[in-house]
C-alpha positions in Angstrom: 101.2 -158.8 -25.4 102.0 -157.8 -29.2 99.0 -159.3 -30.1 96.6 -157.7 -28.0 98.3 -154.2 -29.0 97.4 -155.1 -32.6 93.6 -155.7 -31.4 93.7 -152.6 -29.5 95.2 -150.4 -32.2 92.3 -152.1 -34.6 89.8 -151.1 -32.2 90.7 -147.4 -31.7 91.2 -147.3 -35.7 87.6 -148.5 -36.3 86.2 -146.2 -33.9 87.6 -143.1 -35.5 85.7 -144.1 -38.7 82.4 -144.5 -37.2 81.8 -140.8 -36.3 82.4 -140.1 -40.2 78.8 -141.9 -40.7 75.6 -140.6 -39.6 73.5 -142.8 -37.4 71.5 -144.2 -40.5 74.2 -145.6 -42.2 74.5 -149.5 -42.4 77.9 -151.3 -42.1 78.7 -153.9 -44.7 81.8 -154.3 -43.3 84.0 -152.1 -40.5 85.1 -150.1 -43.3 82.5 -150.4 -46.1 79.1 -149.2 -45.3 75.7 -148.0 -47.5 73.0 -145.3 -46.7 69.8 -144.2 -48.7 69.3 -140.8 -49.0 66.4 -138.6 -51.0 66.0 -141.9 -53.2 69.7 -142.7 -54.0 71.8 -145.4 -52.5 75.5 -144.1 -51.3 78.0 -146.9 -50.8 80.9 -145.5 -48.3 84.3 -146.6 -48.1 86.0 -145.2 -44.8 83.4 -142.3 -45.0 83.7 -141.8 -48.7 81.4 -142.4 -51.6 82.4 -144.6 -53.9 79.4 -145.8 -55.8 75.6 -144.6 -55.6 72.6 -145.7 -57.7 68.7 -144.9 -57.6 66.6 -146.9 -55.1 64.9 -148.8 -57.7 67.5 -149.6 -60.1 68.1 -153.3 -59.3 70.5 -153.6 -61.9 72.9 -151.1 -60.6 72.7 -152.7 -57.4 73.6 -156.3 -58.7 76.7 -155.0 -60.6 77.9 -152.5 -57.5 77.5 -155.4 -55.2 79.3 -157.9 -57.4 82.1 -155.4 -58.4 82.7 -154.8 -54.4 82.7 -158.5 -53.8 85.4 -158.9 -57.3 87.5 -156.3 -55.8 87.7 -158.0 -52.4 86.2 -154.7 -50.2 83.4 -157.5 -48.9 82.5 -161.2 -49.2 79.5 -162.8 -50.7 78.1 -163.5 -47.1 78.6 -159.5 -46.2 76.2 -158.5 -49.1 73.4 -161.5 -48.4 73.7 -160.3 -44.5 73.5 -156.6 -45.4 70.6 -156.5 -47.9 68.8 -159.9 -47.1 69.5 -161.5 -50.6 70.0 -164.9 -51.4 73.3 -166.5 -51.4 72.7 -168.2 -54.7 71.6 -164.6 -56.4 74.8 -163.2 -55.0 77.0 -165.9 -56.7 75.0 -165.8 -60.0 75.6 -161.9 -60.2 79.0 -162.0 -59.2 79.7 -164.8 -61.7 77.8 -162.9 -64.4 80.2 -159.7 -64.1 83.2 -161.9 -63.7 82.4 -163.8 -66.8 80.4 -161.4 -69.1 81.5 -158.2 -67.8 79.3 -154.9 -66.8 77.5 -155.1 -70.3 75.5 -158.1 -69.0 73.6 -156.6 -66.4 72.7 -153.2 -68.6 72.1 -154.9 -72.0 68.6 -153.9 -73.6 65.9 -156.6 -73.1 64.8 -157.9 -76.4 61.9 -160.3 -74.9 59.4 -157.1 -74.3 57.7 -159.3 -71.8 57.1 -162.5 -73.6 58.6 -166.1 -72.7 61.4 -166.8 -75.2 59.8 -170.1 -75.6 56.3 -169.1 -77.0 56.8 -166.5 -79.4 54.1 -166.6 -82.3 55.4 -168.9 -84.8 55.8 -171.4 -81.7 52.3 -170.6 -80.7 51.0 -171.4 -84.2 52.9 -174.8 -84.5 51.5 -175.6 -81.0 48.0 -174.8 -81.9 48.1 -176.8 -85.0 49.3 -179.9 -83.1 46.6 -179.2 -80.3 43.8 -179.1 -83.4 45.2 -182.6 -84.5 44.5 -184.1 -81.0 48.0 -184.2 -80.0 48.5 -184.0 -76.1 50.3 -181.5 -74.2 53.1 -183.5 -73.2 53.7 -185.1 -76.8 54.0 -181.4 -78.2 56.4 -180.3 -75.1 58.6 -183.3 -75.7 58.7 -181.9 -79.6 59.0 -178.3 -79.0 61.8 -178.9 -76.1 59.7 -176.7 -73.8 57.9 -178.1 -70.3 54.2 -179.4 -70.5 53.4 -177.0 -68.2 54.3 -173.8 -70.4 51.8 -175.1 -72.6 49.1 -175.7 -70.2 49.6 -172.3 -69.0 49.3 -170.9 -72.1 45.9 -173.1 -72.7 44.6 -171.6 -69.2 45.7 -168.0 -70.2 43.7 -168.3 -73.4 46.6 -168.0 -76.1 46.1 -171.6 -77.3 42.7 -173.7 -77.4 42.7 -177.5 -76.4 40.5 -179.2 -78.9 37.6 -181.2 -77.0 37.3 -184.9 -77.5 34.4 -185.8 -79.6 32.7 -189.1 -79.2 
């Protein structure tokens, strides 16, 4: 009997919170939800906003969801179900926040759109080896990159493969 009383009280408490949210609020847990309004995503805990970020700010989204998990407001699976992201991504974001802190989400990208393996100095070294007639596989082993990276650079025109002369 006492057990049924607890369930009844919880159900009543849960229903009291629901009218505080508008119809477009999506619930992550019974007390945690989010809604998007005017290009801003708001996270609500028992009807009160606790976080917000722009709709297109993916790093802030990763930081906030990881922070909510680490604070025990929700689980990894709650985030996966609510936002349709992969379980591995959620686990990775949480681990980054736990080990490196929030600065890891907001650090300035230093590569400027270039792959870190094929910087100009590496391209020059690879081109010299290609000119000598070495294979992409042997160059990849020496440079510690994948053969596919070299083949892709050749395909994009960043590198020129020496034609076999007979």
